[in-house]
CHARMM internal coordinates of N, CA and C (Angstrom, degrees):
IC EDIT
DIST 1 N 1 CA 1.4444
DIST 1 CA 1 C 1.5304
ANGL 1 N 1 CA 1 C 108.60
DIST 1 C 2 N 1.2909
ANGL 1 CA 1 C 2 N 117.08
DIHE 1 N 1 CA 1 C 2 N 114.46
DIST 2 N 2 CA 1.4584
ANGL 1 C 2 N 2 CA 122.51
DIHE 1 CA 1 C 2 N 2 CA -179.01
DIST 2 CA 2 C 1.5222
ANGL 2 N 2 CA 2 C 109.71
DIHE 1 C 2 N 2 CA 2 C -106.21
DIST 2 C 3 N 1.3165
ANGL 2 CA 2 C 3 N 115.32
DIHE 2 N 2 CA 2 C 3 N 114.09
DIST 3 N 3 CA 1.4599
ANGL 2 C 3 N 3 CA 120.09
DIHE 2 CA 2 C 3 N 3 CA 176.64
DIST 3 CA 3 C 1.5105
ANGL 3 N 3 CA 3 C 109.06
DIHE 2 C 3 N 3 CA 3 C -131.60
DIST 3 C 4 N 1.3073
ANGL 3 CA 3 C 4 N 115.73
DIHE 3 N 3 CA 3 C 4 N 158.29
DIST 4 N 4 CA 1.4560
ANGL 3 C 4 N 4 CA 119.63
DIHE 3 CA 3 C 4 N 4 CA 178.84
DIST 4 CA 4 C 1.5341
ANGL 4 N 4 CA 4 C 110.19
DIHE 3 C 4 N 4 CA 4 C -64.67
DIST 4 C 5 N 1.3113
ANGL 4 CA 4 C 5 N 116.93
DIHE 4 N 4 CA 4 C 5 N -31.90
DIST 5 N 5 CA 1.4673
ANGL 4 C 5 N 5 CA 120.52
DIHE 4 CA 4 C 5 N 5 CA 177.98
DIST 5 CA 5 C 1.5241
ANGL 5 N 5 CA 5 C 110.87
DIHE 4 C 5 N 5 CA 5 C -63.65
DIST 5 C 6 N 1.3184
ANGL 5 CA 5 C 6 N 116.87
DIHE 5 N 5 CA 5 C 6 N -45.56
DIST 6 N 6 CA 1.4620
ANGL 5 C 6 N 6 CA 120.36
DIHE 5 CA 5 C 6 N 6 CA 178.58
DIST 6 CA 6 C 1.5287
ANGL 6 N 6 CA 6 C 110.20
DIHE 5 C 6 N 6 CA 6 C -63.55
DIST 6 C 7 N 1.3168
ANGL 6 CA 6 C 7 N 117.44
DIHE 6 N 6 CA 6 C 7 N -40.97
DIST 7 N 7 CA 1.4673
ANGL 6 C 7 N 7 CA 120.78
DIHE 6 CA 6 C 7 N 7 CA 178.42
DIST 7 CA 7 C 1.5232
ANGL 7 N 7 CA 7 C 110.32
DIHE 6 C 7 N 7 CA 7 C -61.22
DIST 7 C 8 N 1.3132
ANGL 7 CA 7 C 8 N 117.03
DIHE 7 N 7 CA 7 C 8 N -41.75
DIST 8 N 8 CA 1.4695
ANGL 7 C 8 N 8 CA 120.24
DIHE 7 CA 7 C 8 N 8 CA 179.47
DIST 8 CA 8 C 1.5249
ANGL 8 N 8 CA 8 C 111.67
DIHE 7 C 8 N 8 CA 8 C -66.21
DIST 8 C 9 N 1.3239
ANGL 8 CA 8 C 9 N 116.38
DIHE 8 N 8 CA 8 C 9 N -37.43
DIST 9 N 9 CA 1.4667
ANGL 8 C 9 N 9 CA 119.69
DIHE 8 CA 8 C 9 N 9 CA 176.46
DIST 9 CA 9 C 1.5204
ANGL 9 N 9 CA 9 C 110.20
DIHE 8 C 9 N 9 CA 9 C -62.61
DIST 9 C 10 N 1.3437
ANGL 9 CA 9 C 10 N 116.06
DIHE 9 N 9 CA 9 C 10 N -47.56
DIST 10 N 10 CA 1.4675
ANGL 9 C 10 N 10 CA 119.68
DIHE 9 CA 9 C 10 N 10 CA 177.62
DIST 10 CA 10 C 1.5205
ANGL 10 N 10 CA 10 C 110.83
DIHE 9 C 10 N 10 CA 10 C -57.92
DIST 10 C 11 N 1.3169
ANGL 10 CA 10 C 11 N 115.95
DIHE 10 N 10 CA 10 C 11 N -43.15
DIST 11 N 11 CA 1.4700
ANGL 10 C 11 N 11 CA 120.30
DIHE 10 CA 10 C 11 N 11 CA -178.64
DIST 11 CA 11 C 1.5285
ANGL 11 N 11 CA 11 C 110.70
DIHE 10 C 11 N 11 CA 11 C -62.40
DIST 11 C 12 N 1.3066
ANGL 11 CA 11 C 12 N 117.79
DIHE 11 N 11 CA 11 C 12 N -44.81
DIST 12 N 12 CA 1.4649
ANGL 11 C 12 N 12 CA 121.42
DIHE 11 CA 11 C 12 N 12 CA -179.78
DIST 12 CA 12 C 1.5281
ANGL 12 N 12 CA 12 C 111.54
DIHE 11 C 12 N 12 CA 12 C -66.10
DIST 12 C 13 N 1.3352
ANGL 12 CA 12 C 13 N 116.99
DIHE 12 N 12 CA 12 C 13 N -29.45
DIST 13 N 13 CA 1.4616
ANGL 12 C 13 N 13 CA 121.01
DIHE 12 CA 12 C 13 N 13 CA 178.61
DIST 13 CA 13 C 1.5263
ANGL 13 N 13 CA 13 C 112.06
DIHE 12 C 13 N 13 CA 13 C -83.26
DIST 13 C 14 N 1.3391
ANGL 13 CA 13 C 14 N 116.90
DIHE 13 N 13 CA 13 C 14 N -5.39
DIST 14 N 14 CA 1.4505
ANGL 13 C 14 N 14 CA 120.44
DIHE 13 CA 13 C 14 N 14 CA 178.76
DIST 14 CA 14 C 1.5163
ANGL 14 N 14 CA 14 C 114.34
DIHE 13 C 14 N 14 CA 14 C 90.04
DIST 14 C 15 N 1.3144
ANGL 14 CA 14 C 15 N 117.45
DIHE 14 N 14 CA 14 C 15 N 8.32
DIST 15 N 15 CA 1.4697
ANGL 14 C 15 N 15 CA 121.96
DIHE 14 CA 14 C 15 N 15 CA 178.20
DIST 15 CA 15 C 1.5274
ANGL 15 N 15 CA 15 C 108.38
DIHE 14 C 15 N 15 CA 15 C -89.88
DIST 15 C 16 N 1.3209
ANGL 15 CA 15 C 16 N 114.88
DIHE 15 N 15 CA 15 C 16 N 70.26
DIST 16 N 16 CA 1.4624
ANGL 15 C 16 N 16 CA 120.40
DIHE 15 CA 15 C 16 N 16 CA -171.56
DIST 16 CA 16 C 1.5267
ANGL 16 N 16 CA 16 C 113.09
DIHE 15 C 16 N 16 CA 16 C -66.08
DIST 16 C 17 N 1.3197
ANGL 16 CA 16 C 17 N 117.84
DIHE 16 N 16 CA 16 C 17 N -38.45
DIST 17 N 17 CA 1.4682
ANGL 16 C 17 N 17 CA 119.00
DIHE 16 CA 16 C 17 N 17 CA 179.51
DIST 17 CA 17 C 1.5247
ANGL 17 N 17 CA 17 C 111.10
DIHE 16 C 17 N 17 CA 17 C -63.68
DIST 17 C 18 N 1.3201
ANGL 17 CA 17 C 18 N 116.75
DIHE 17 N 17 CA 17 C 18 N -40.78
DIST 18 N 18 CA 1.4676
ANGL 17 C 18 N 18 CA 120.31
DIHE 17 CA 17 C 18 N 18 CA 178.15
DIST 18 CA 18 C 1.5278
ANGL 18 N 18 CA 18 C 110.73
DIHE 17 C 18 N 18 CA 18 C -65.33
DIST 18 C 19 N 1.3193
ANGL 18 CA 18 C 19 N 116.09
DIHE 18 N 18 CA 18 C 19 N -43.75
DIST 19 N 19 CA 1.4711
ANGL 18 C 19 N 19 CA 120.51
DIHE 18 CA 18 C 19 N 19 CA 178.80
DIST 19 CA 19 C 1.5281
ANGL 19 N 19 CA 19 C 110.09
DIHE 18 C 19 N 19 CA 19 C -62.45
DIST 19 C 20 N 1.3199
ANGL 19 CA 19 C 20 N 116.27
DIHE 19 N 19 CA 19 C 20 N -45.33
DIST 20 N 20 CA 1.4575
ANGL 19 C 20 N 20 CA 120.46
DIHE 19 CA 19 C 20 N 20 CA -179.18
DIST 20 CA 20 C 1.5221
ANGL 20 N 20 CA 20 C 111.55
DIHE 19 C 20 N 20 CA 20 C -61.96
DIST 20 C 21 N 1.3162
ANGL 20 CA 20 C 21 N 117.52
DIHE 20 N 20 CA 20 C 21 N -39.83
DIST 21 N 21 CA 1.4632
ANGL 20 C 21 N 21 CA 121.12
DIHE 20 CA 20 C 21 N 21 CA 178.79
DIST 21 CA 21 C 1.5295
ANGL 21 N 21 CA 21 C 110.86
DIHE 20 C 21 N 21 CA 21 C -61.53
DIST 21 C 22 N 1.3193
ANGL 21 CA 21 C 22 N 116.13
DIHE 21 N 21 CA 21 C 22 N -41.78
DIST 22 N 22 CA 1.4671
ANGL 21 C 22 N 22 CA 119.69
DIHE 21 CA 21 C 22 N 22 CA 179.20
DIST 22 CA 22 C 1.5208
ANGL 22 N 22 CA 22 C 110.43
DIHE 21 C 22 N 22 CA 22 C -68.07
DIST 22 C 23 N 1.3366
ANGL 22 CA 22 C 23 N 117.07
DIHE 22 N 22 CA 22 C 23 N -44.71
DIST 23 N 23 CA 1.4651
ANGL 22 C 23 N 23 CA 119.82
DIHE 22 CA 22 C 23 N 23 CA 178.72
DIST 23 CA 23 C 1.5302
ANGL 23 N 23 CA 23 C 111.19
DIHE 22 C 23 N 23 CA 23 C -58.80
DIST 23 C 24 N 1.3254
ANGL 23 CA 23 C 24 N 116.88
DIHE 23 N 23 CA 23 C 24 N -42.38
DIST 24 N 24 CA 1.4685
ANGL 23 C 24 N 24 CA 119.96
DIHE 23 CA 23 C 24 N 24 CA 179.06
DIST 24 CA 24 C 1.5285
ANGL 24 N 24 CA 24 C 110.83
DIHE 23 C 24 N 24 CA 24 C -63.47
DIST 24 C 25 N 1.3176
ANGL 24 CA 24 C 25 N 116.23
DIHE 24 N 24 CA 24 C 25 N -40.51
DIST 25 N 25 CA 1.4592
ANGL 24 C 25 N 25 CA 120.82
DIHE 24 CA 24 C 25 N 25 CA 178.13
DIST 25 CA 25 C 1.5279
ANGL 25 N 25 CA 25 C 110.32
DIHE 24 C 25 N 25 CA 25 C -62.62
DIST 25 C 26 N 1.3199
ANGL 25 CA 25 C 26 N 116.37
DIHE 25 N 25 CA 25 C 26 N -44.41
DIST 26 N 26 CA 1.4607
ANGL 25 C 26 N 26 CA 120.66
DIHE 25 CA 25 C 26 N 26 CA 178.71
DIST 26 CA 26 C 1.5287
ANGL 26 N 26 CA 26 C 111.32
DIHE 25 C 26 N 26 CA 26 C -62.93
DIST 26 C 27 N 1.3279
ANGL 26 CA 26 C 27 N 116.30
DIHE 26 N 26 CA 26 C 27 N -38.38
DIST 27 N 27 CA 1.4548
ANGL 26 C 27 N 27 CA 120.15
DIHE 26 CA 26 C 27 N 27 CA -179.55
DIST 27 CA 27 C 1.5236
ANGL 27 N 27 CA 27 C 111.82
DIHE 26 C 27 N 27 CA 27 C -67.41
DIST 27 C 28 N 1.3337
ANGL 27 CA 27 C 28 N 116.94
DIHE 27 N 27 CA 27 C 28 N -33.42
DIST 28 N 28 CA 1.4648
ANGL 27 C 28 N 28 CA 119.85
DIHE 27 CA 27 C 28 N 28 CA 176.02
DIST 28 CA 28 C 1.5217
ANGL 28 N 28 CA 28 C 111.28
DIHE 27 C 28 N 28 CA 28 C -61.36
DIST 28 C 29 N 1.3289
ANGL 28 CA 28 C 29 N 116.95
DIHE 28 N 28 CA 28 C 29 N -36.35
DIST 29 N 29 CA 1.4578
ANGL 28 C 29 N 29 CA 121.11
DIHE 28 CA 28 C 29 N 29 CA -178.63
DIST 29 CA 29 C 1.5276
ANGL 29 N 29 CA 29 C 112.93
DIHE 28 C 29 N 29 CA 29 C -84.48
DIST 29 C 30 N 1.3306
ANGL 29 CA 29 C 30 N 116.16
DIHE 29 N 29 CA 29 C 30 N -21.80
DIST 30 N 30 CA 1.4620
ANGL 29 C 30 N 30 CA 121.10
DIHE 29 CA 29 C 30 N 30 CA -179.91
DIST 30 CA 30 C 1.5258
ANGL 30 N 30 CA 30 C 109.33
DIHE 29 C 30 N 30 CA 30 C -144.01
DIST 30 C 31 N 1.3466
ANGL 30 CA 30 C 31 N 117.20
DIHE 30 N 30 CA 30 C 31 N 77.78
DIST 31 N 31 CA 1.4735
ANGL 30 C 31 N 31 CA 121.91
DIHE 30 CA 30 C 31 N 31 CA -174.23
DIST 31 CA 31 C 1.5339
ANGL 31 N 31 CA 31 C 114.59
DIHE 30 C 31 N 31 CA 31 C -60.94
DIST 31 C 32 N 1.3095
ANGL 31 CA 31 C 32 N 118.65
DIHE 31 N 31 CA 31 C 32 N -16.55
DIST 32 N 32 CA 1.4603
ANGL 31 C 32 N 32 CA 121.32
DIHE 31 CA 31 C 32 N 32 CA -178.16
DIST 32 CA 32 C 1.5297
ANGL 32 N 32 CA 32 C 113.05
DIHE 31 C 32 N 32 CA 32 C -95.49
DIST 32 C 33 N 1.3173
ANGL 32 CA 32 C 33 N 117.81
DIHE 32 N 32 CA 32 C 33 N 2.90
DIST 33 N 33 CA 1.4660
ANGL 32 C 33 N 33 CA 121.62
DIHE 32 CA 32 C 33 N 33 CA -175.96
DIST 33 CA 33 C 1.5283
ANGL 33 N 33 CA 33 C 110.37
DIHE 32 C 33 N 33 CA 33 C -71.44
DIST 33 C 34 N 1.3284
ANGL 33 CA 33 C 34 N 115.60
DIHE 33 N 33 CA 33 C 34 N 104.01
DIST 34 N 34 CA 1.4725
ANGL 33 C 34 N 34 CA 120.58
DIHE 33 CA 33 C 34 N 34 CA -175.65
DIST 34 CA 34 C 1.5286
ANGL 34 N 34 CA 34 C 112.44
DIHE 33 C 34 N 34 CA 34 C -69.22
DIST 34 C 35 N 1.3246
ANGL 34 CA 34 C 35 N 118.01
DIHE 34 N 34 CA 34 C 35 N -32.03
DIST 35 N 35 CA 1.4648
ANGL 34 C 35 N 35 CA 120.46
DIHE 34 CA 34 C 35 N 35 CA 178.38
DIST 35 CA 35 C 1.5174
ANGL 35 N 35 CA 35 C 111.36
DIHE 34 C 35 N 35 CA 35 C -64.07
DIST 35 C 36 N 1.3187
ANGL 35 CA 35 C 36 N 116.02
DIHE 35 N 35 CA 35 C 36 N -41.04
DIST 36 N 36 CA 1.4650
ANGL 35 C 36 N 36 CA 120.96
DIHE 35 CA 35 C 36 N 36 CA 179.38
DIST 36 CA 36 C 1.5259
ANGL 36 N 36 CA 36 C 109.76
DIHE 35 C 36 N 36 CA 36 C -68.53
DIST 36 C 37 N 1.3176
ANGL 36 CA 36 C 37 N 117.26
DIHE 36 N 36 CA 36 C 37 N -41.59
DIST 37 N 37 CA 1.4658
ANGL 36 C 37 N 37 CA 120.67
DIHE 36 CA 36 C 37 N 37 CA 178.09
DIST 37 CA 37 C 1.5272
ANGL 37 N 37 CA 37 C 110.90
DIHE 36 C 37 N 37 CA 37 C -60.04
DIST 37 C 38 N 1.3270
ANGL 37 CA 37 C 38 N 116.68
DIHE 37 N 37 CA 37 C 38 N -43.14
DIST 38 N 38 CA 1.4682
ANGL 37 C 38 N 38 CA 120.73
DIHE 37 CA 37 C 38 N 38 CA 178.59
DIST 38 CA 38 C 1.5298
ANGL 38 N 38 CA 38 C 110.95
DIHE 37 C 38 N 38 CA 38 C -63.67
DIST 38 C 39 N 1.3152
ANGL 38 CA 38 C 39 N 116.33
DIHE 38 N 38 CA 38 C 39 N -40.58
DIST 39 N 39 CA 1.4639
ANGL 38 C 39 N 39 CA 120.42
DIHE 38 CA 38 C 39 N 39 CA -179.79
DIST 39 CA 39 C 1.5299
ANGL 39 N 39 CA 39 C 110.86
DIHE 38 C 39 N 39 CA 39 C -63.71
DIST 39 C 40 N 1.3195
ANGL 39 CA 39 C 40 N 116.75
DIHE 39 N 39 CA 39 C 40 N -41.83
DIST 40 N 40 CA 1.4694
ANGL 39 C 40 N 40 CA 121.24
DIHE 39 CA 39 C 40 N 40 CA 178.65
DIST 40 CA 40 C 1.5268
ANGL 40 N 40 CA 40 C 109.77
DIHE 39 C 40 N 40 CA 40 C -62.54
DIST 40 C 41 N 1.3224
ANGL 40 CA 40 C 41 N 116.76
DIHE 40 N 40 CA 40 C 41 N -45.91
DIST 41 N 41 CA 1.4743
ANGL 40 C 41 N 41 CA 119.89
DIHE 40 CA 40 C 41 N 41 CA 178.84
DIST 41 CA 41 C 1.5272
ANGL 41 N 41 CA 41 C 110.87
DIHE 40 C 41 N 41 CA 41 C -62.34
DIST 41 C 42 N 1.3209
ANGL 41 CA 41 C 42 N 117.23
DIHE 41 N 41 CA 41 C 42 N -40.44
DIST 42 N 42 CA 1.4602
ANGL 41 C 42 N 42 CA 121.78
DIHE 41 CA 41 C 42 N 42 CA -179.89
DIST 42 CA 42 C 1.5335
ANGL 42 N 42 CA 42 C 111.05
DIHE 41 C 42 N 42 CA 42 C -61.54
DIST 42 C 43 N 1.3064
ANGL 42 CA 42 C 43 N 116.63
DIHE 42 N 42 CA 42 C 43 N -44.89
DIST 43 N 43 CA 1.4639
ANGL 42 C 43 N 43 CA 120.32
DIHE 42 CA 42 C 43 N 43 CA -179.94
DIST 43 CA 43 C 1.5180
ANGL 43 N 43 CA 43 C 110.58
DIHE 42 C 43 N 43 CA 43 C -66.97
DIST 43 C 44 N 1.3067
ANGL 43 CA 43 C 44 N 117.13
DIHE 43 N 43 CA 43 C 44 N -43.79
DIST 44 N 44 CA 1.4699
ANGL 43 C 44 N 44 CA 119.97
DIHE 43 CA 43 C 44 N 44 CA -179.59
DIST 44 CA 44 C 1.5180
ANGL 44 N 44 CA 44 C 111.52
DIHE 43 C 44 N 44 CA 44 C -63.86
DIST 44 C 45 N 1.3230
ANGL 44 CA 44 C 45 N 117.16
DIHE 44 N 44 CA 44 C 45 N -37.02
DIST 45 N 45 CA 1.4737
ANGL 44 C 45 N 45 CA 120.28
DIHE 44 CA 44 C 45 N 45 CA 178.30
DIST 45 CA 45 C 1.5221
ANGL 45 N 45 CA 45 C 111.59
DIHE 44 C 45 N 45 CA 45 C -69.22
DIST 45 C 46 N 1.3225
ANGL 45 CA 45 C 46 N 116.52
DIHE 45 N 45 CA 45 C 46 N -30.95
DIST 46 N 46 CA 1.4618
ANGL 45 C 46 N 46 CA 119.38
DIHE 45 CA 45 C 46 N 46 CA -175.88
DIST 46 CA 46 C 1.5225
ANGL 46 N 46 CA 46 C 112.55
DIHE 45 C 46 N 46 CA 46 C -67.76
DIST 46 C 47 N 1.3293
ANGL 46 CA 46 C 47 N 116.97
DIHE 46 N 46 CA 46 C 47 N -28.26
DIST 47 N 47 CA 1.4555
ANGL 46 C 47 N 47 CA 120.32
DIHE 46 CA 46 C 47 N 47 CA -179.79
DIST 47 CA 47 C 1.5123
ANGL 47 N 47 CA 47 C 113.80
DIHE 46 C 47 N 47 CA 47 C 77.49
DIST 47 C 48 N 1.3204
ANGL 47 CA 47 C 48 N 118.35
DIHE 47 N 47 CA 47 C 48 N -1.07
DIST 48 N 48 CA 1.4651
ANGL 47 C 48 N 48 CA 121.21
DIHE 47 CA 47 C 48 N 48 CA -177.97
DIST 48 CA 48 C 1.5192
ANGL 48 N 48 CA 48 C 113.06
DIHE 47 C 48 N 48 CA 48 C -65.54
DIST 48 C 49 N 1.3133
ANGL 48 CA 48 C 49 N 118.12
DIHE 48 N 48 CA 48 C 49 N -22.29
DIST 49 N 49 CA 1.4608
ANGL 48 C 49 N 49 CA 119.51
DIHE 48 CA 48 C 49 N 49 CA -179.66
DIST 49 CA 49 C 1.5203
ANGL 49 N 49 CA 49 C 110.31
DIHE 48 C 49 N 49 CA 49 C -65.83
DIST 49 C 50 N 1.3264
ANGL 49 CA 49 C 50 N 117.61
DIHE 49 N 49 CA 49 C 50 N -31.70
DIST 50 N 50 CA 1.4562
ANGL 49 C 50 N 50 CA 120.43
DIHE 49 CA 49 C 50 N 50 CA 178.46
DIST 50 CA 50 C 1.5269
ANGL 50 N 50 CA 50 C 110.65
DIHE 49 C 50 N 50 CA 50 C -67.14
DIST 50 C 51 N 1.3121
ANGL 50 CA 50 C 51 N 116.39
DIHE 50 N 50 CA 50 C 51 N -42.28
DIST 51 N 51 CA 1.4641
ANGL 50 C 51 N 51 CA 120.09
DIHE 50 CA 50 C 51 N 51 CA 179.00
DIST 51 CA 51 C 1.5214
ANGL 51 N 51 CA 51 C 109.84
DIHE 50 C 51 N 51 CA 51 C -62.37
DIST 51 C 52 N 1.3071
ANGL 51 CA 51 C 52 N 116.95
DIHE 51 N 51 CA 51 C 52 N -45.77
DIST 52 N 52 CA 1.4577
ANGL 51 C 52 N 52 CA 120.68
DIHE 51 CA 51 C 52 N 52 CA 179.63
DIST 52 CA 52 C 1.5163
ANGL 52 N 52 CA 52 C 110.23
DIHE 51 C 52 N 52 CA 52 C -61.57
DIST 52 C 53 N 1.3142
ANGL 52 CA 52 C 53 N 116.89
DIHE 52 N 52 CA 52 C 53 N -42.01
DIST 53 N 53 CA 1.4607
ANGL 52 C 53 N 53 CA 120.15
DIHE 52 CA 52 C 53 N 53 CA 178.89
DIST 53 CA 53 C 1.5266
ANGL 53 N 53 CA 53 C 110.08
DIHE 52 C 53 N 53 CA 53 C -59.56
DIST 53 C 54 N 1.3220
ANGL 53 CA 53 C 54 N 116.35
DIHE 53 N 53 CA 53 C 54 N -45.40
DIST 54 N 54 CA 1.4612
ANGL 53 C 54 N 54 CA 120.40
DIHE 53 CA 53 C 54 N 54 CA -178.89
DIST 54 CA 54 C 1.5245
ANGL 54 N 54 CA 54 C 111.37
DIHE 53 C 54 N 54 CA 54 C -61.85
DIST 54 C 55 N 1.3121
ANGL 54 CA 54 C 55 N 117.38
DIHE 54 N 54 CA 54 C 55 N -42.61
DIST 55 N 55 CA 1.4605
ANGL 54 C 55 N 55 CA 119.97
DIHE 54 CA 54 C 55 N 55 CA -177.40
DIST 55 CA 55 C 1.5265
ANGL 55 N 55 CA 55 C 112.72
DIHE 54 C 55 N 55 CA 55 C -73.56
DIST 55 C 56 N 1.3184
ANGL 55 CA 55 C 56 N 117.85
DIHE 55 N 55 CA 55 C 56 N -12.90
DIST 56 N 56 CA 1.4608
ANGL 55 C 56 N 56 CA 120.68
DIHE 55 CA 55 C 56 N 56 CA -179.32
DIST 56 CA 56 C 1.5280
ANGL 56 N 56 CA 56 C 112.40
DIHE 55 C 56 N 56 CA 56 C -101.29
DIST 56 C 57 N 1.3099
ANGL 56 CA 56 C 57 N 118.20
DIHE 56 N 56 CA 56 C 57 N 8.45
DIST 57 N 57 CA 1.4596
ANGL 56 C 57 N 57 CA 120.86
DIHE 56 CA 56 C 57 N 57 CA 177.00
DIST 57 CA 57 C 1.5216
ANGL 57 N 57 CA 57 C 109.09
DIHE 56 C 57 N 57 CA 57 C -78.26
DIST 57 C 58 N 1.3262
ANGL 57 CA 57 C 58 N 116.13
DIHE 57 N 57 CA 57 C 58 N 131.59
DIST 58 N 58 CA 1.4556
ANGL 57 C 58 N 58 CA 119.86
DIHE 57 CA 57 C 58 N 58 CA -176.98
DIST 58 CA 58 C 1.5314
ANGL 58 N 58 CA 58 C 113.69
DIHE 57 C 58 N 58 CA 58 C -128.16
DIST 58 C 59 N 1.3131
ANGL 58 CA 58 C 59 N 116.95
DIHE 58 N 58 CA 58 C 59 N -20.54
DIST 59 N 59 CA 1.4594
ANGL 58 C 59 N 59 CA 118.46
DIHE 58 CA 58 C 59 N 59 CA -176.19
DIST 59 CA 59 C 1.5227
ANGL 59 N 59 CA 59 C 110.57
DIHE 58 C 59 N 59 CA 59 C -106.62
DIST 59 C 60 N 1.3073
ANGL 59 CA 59 C 60 N 114.98
DIHE 59 N 59 CA 59 C 60 N 159.48
DIST 60 N 60 CA 1.4646
ANGL 59 C 60 N 60 CA 120.76
DIHE 59 CA 59 C 60 N 60 CA 178.07
DIST 60 CA 60 C 1.5275
ANGL 60 N 60 CA 60 C 109.77
DIHE 59 C 60 N 60 CA 60 C -60.38
DIST 60 C 61 N 1.3172
ANGL 60 CA 60 C 61 N 116.84
DIHE 60 N 60 CA 60 C 61 N -39.64
DIST 61 N 61 CA 1.4644
ANGL 60 C 61 N 61 CA 120.90
DIHE 60 CA 60 C 61 N 61 CA -179.36
DIST 61 CA 61 C 1.5286
ANGL 61 N 61 CA 61 C 111.25
DIHE 60 C 61 N 61 CA 61 C -61.88
DIST 61 C 62 N 1.3307
ANGL 61 CA 61 C 62 N 117.58
DIHE 61 N 61 CA 61 C 62 N -40.99
DIST 62 N 62 CA 1.4609
ANGL 61 C 62 N 62 CA 120.67
DIHE 61 CA 61 C 62 N 62 CA 178.39
DIST 62 CA 62 C 1.5290
ANGL 62 N 62 CA 62 C 110.92
DIHE 61 C 62 N 62 CA 62 C -62.70
DIST 62 C 63 N 1.3344
ANGL 62 CA 62 C 63 N 117.34
DIHE 62 N 62 CA 62 C 63 N -43.07
DIST 63 N 63 CA 1.4614
ANGL 62 C 63 N 63 CA 120.59
DIHE 62 CA 62 C 63 N 63 CA 178.25
DIST 63 CA 63 C 1.5286
ANGL 63 N 63 CA 63 C 111.49
DIHE 62 C 63 N 63 CA 63 C -65.66
DIST 63 C 64 N 1.3314
ANGL 63 CA 63 C 64 N 116.97
DIHE 63 N 63 CA 63 C 64 N -39.99
DIST 64 N 64 CA 1.4619
ANGL 63 C 64 N 64 CA 120.05
DIHE 63 CA 63 C 64 N 64 CA 179.25
DIST 64 CA 64 C 1.5220
ANGL 64 N 64 CA 64 C 110.73
DIHE 63 C 64 N 64 CA 64 C -64.52
DIST 64 C 65 N 1.3241
ANGL 64 CA 64 C 65 N 117.14
DIHE 64 N 64 CA 64 C 65 N -41.79
DIST 65 N 65 CA 1.4669
ANGL 64 C 65 N 65 CA 120.05
DIHE 64 CA 64 C 65 N 65 CA 177.35
DIST 65 CA 65 C 1.5212
ANGL 65 N 65 CA 65 C 111.10
DIHE 64 C 65 N 65 CA 65 C -63.26
DIST 65 C 66 N 1.3190
ANGL 65 CA 65 C 66 N 116.41
DIHE 65 N 65 CA 65 C 66 N -38.28
DIST 66 N 66 CA 1.4589
ANGL 65 C 66 N 66 CA 120.56
DIHE 65 CA 65 C 66 N 66 CA 177.89
DIST 66 CA 66 C 1.5271
ANGL 66 N 66 CA 66 C 110.48
DIHE 65 C 66 N 66 CA 66 C -65.55
DIST 66 C 67 N 1.3250
ANGL 66 CA 66 C 67 N 117.22
DIHE 66 N 66 CA 66 C 67 N -43.12
DIST 67 N 67 CA 1.4602
ANGL 66 C 67 N 67 CA 120.60
DIHE 66 CA 66 C 67 N 67 CA 177.62
DIST 67 CA 67 C 1.5248
ANGL 67 N 67 CA 67 C 111.23
DIHE 66 C 67 N 67 CA 67 C -61.07
DIST 67 C 68 N 1.3233
ANGL 67 CA 67 C 68 N 117.32
DIHE 67 N 67 CA 67 C 68 N -40.81
DIST 68 N 68 CA 1.4724
ANGL 67 C 68 N 68 CA 121.07
DIHE 67 CA 67 C 68 N 68 CA 177.29
DIST 68 CA 68 C 1.5237
ANGL 68 N 68 CA 68 C 109.96
DIHE 67 C 68 N 68 CA 68 C -61.42
DIST 68 C 69 N 1.3302
ANGL 68 CA 68 C 69 N 115.88
DIHE 68 N 68 CA 68 C 69 N -40.34
DIST 69 N 69 CA 1.4562
ANGL 68 C 69 N 69 CA 119.89
DIHE 68 CA 68 C 69 N 69 CA 179.51
DIST 69 CA 69 C 1.5240
ANGL 69 N 69 CA 69 C 110.40
DIHE 68 C 69 N 69 CA 69 C -65.07
DIST 69 C 70 N 1.3323
ANGL 69 CA 69 C 70 N 117.41
DIHE 69 N 69 CA 69 C 70 N -39.07
DIST 70 N 70 CA 1.4555
ANGL 69 C 70 N 70 CA 121.18
DIHE 69 CA 69 C 70 N 70 CA -178.76
DIST 70 CA 70 C 1.5215
ANGL 70 N 70 CA 70 C 112.55
DIHE 69 C 70 N 70 CA 70 C -63.57
DIST 70 C 71 N 1.3287
ANGL 70 CA 70 C 71 N 117.15
DIHE 70 N 70 CA 70 C 71 N -38.40
DIST 71 N 71 CA 1.4616
ANGL 70 C 71 N 71 CA 119.53
DIHE 70 CA 70 C 71 N 71 CA -176.75
DIST 71 CA 71 C 1.5222
ANGL 71 N 71 CA 71 C 113.16
DIHE 70 C 71 N 71 CA 71 C -93.84
DIST 71 C 72 N 1.3216
ANGL 71 CA 71 C 72 N 116.89
DIHE 71 N 71 CA 71 C 72 N 2.52
DIST 72 N 72 CA 1.4573
ANGL 71 C 72 N 72 CA 121.83
DIHE 71 CA 71 C 72 N 72 CA 178.49
DIST 72 CA 72 C 1.5255
ANGL 72 N 72 CA 72 C 109.68
DIHE 71 C 72 N 72 CA 72 C -61.10
DIST 72 C 73 N 1.3225
ANGL 72 CA 72 C 73 N 117.03
DIHE 72 N 72 CA 72 C 73 N 131.67
DIST 73 N 73 CA 1.4814
ANGL 72 C 73 N 73 CA 118.65
DIHE 72 CA 72 C 73 N 73 CA 177.96
DIST 73 CA 73 C 1.5240
ANGL 73 N 73 CA 73 C 109.61
DIHE 72 C 73 N 73 CA 73 C -70.59
DIST 73 C 74 N 1.3157
ANGL 73 CA 73 C 74 N 116.64
DIHE 73 N 73 CA 73 C 74 N 122.73
DIST 74 N 74 CA 1.4577
ANGL 73 C 74 N 74 CA 121.52
DIHE 73 CA 73 C 74 N 74 CA -179.01
DIST 74 CA 74 C 1.5205
ANGL 74 N 74 CA 74 C 108.81
DIHE 73 C 74 N 74 CA 74 C -98.38
DIST 74 C 75 N 1.2993
ANGL 74 CA 74 C 75 N 115.18
DIHE 74 N 74 CA 74 C 75 N 124.76
DIST 75 N 75 CA 1.4696
ANGL 74 C 75 N 75 CA 119.87
DIHE 74 CA 74 C 75 N 75 CA -179.40
DIST 75 CA 75 C 1.5016
ANGL 75 N 75 CA 75 C 111.38
DIHE 74 C 75 N 75 CA 75 C -114.40
END
COOR INIT
IC SEED 1 N 1 CA 1 C
IC BUILD
């Protein structure tokens, strides 16, 4: 069950990836929803999704991909 209320709860608890997934799902069903668009931008600006991603890495392959991303030349 994906609701904006559940997404906001996840966001307040710091579960940004879960909140973002719900917001994206809601946006697919209602592309004009400005509240959802603002929430997505807010989460993306916060950068917390990167931290959550890092803490959820469990395999050697995930760490290696992350290391490759870190040393990637950014232009």
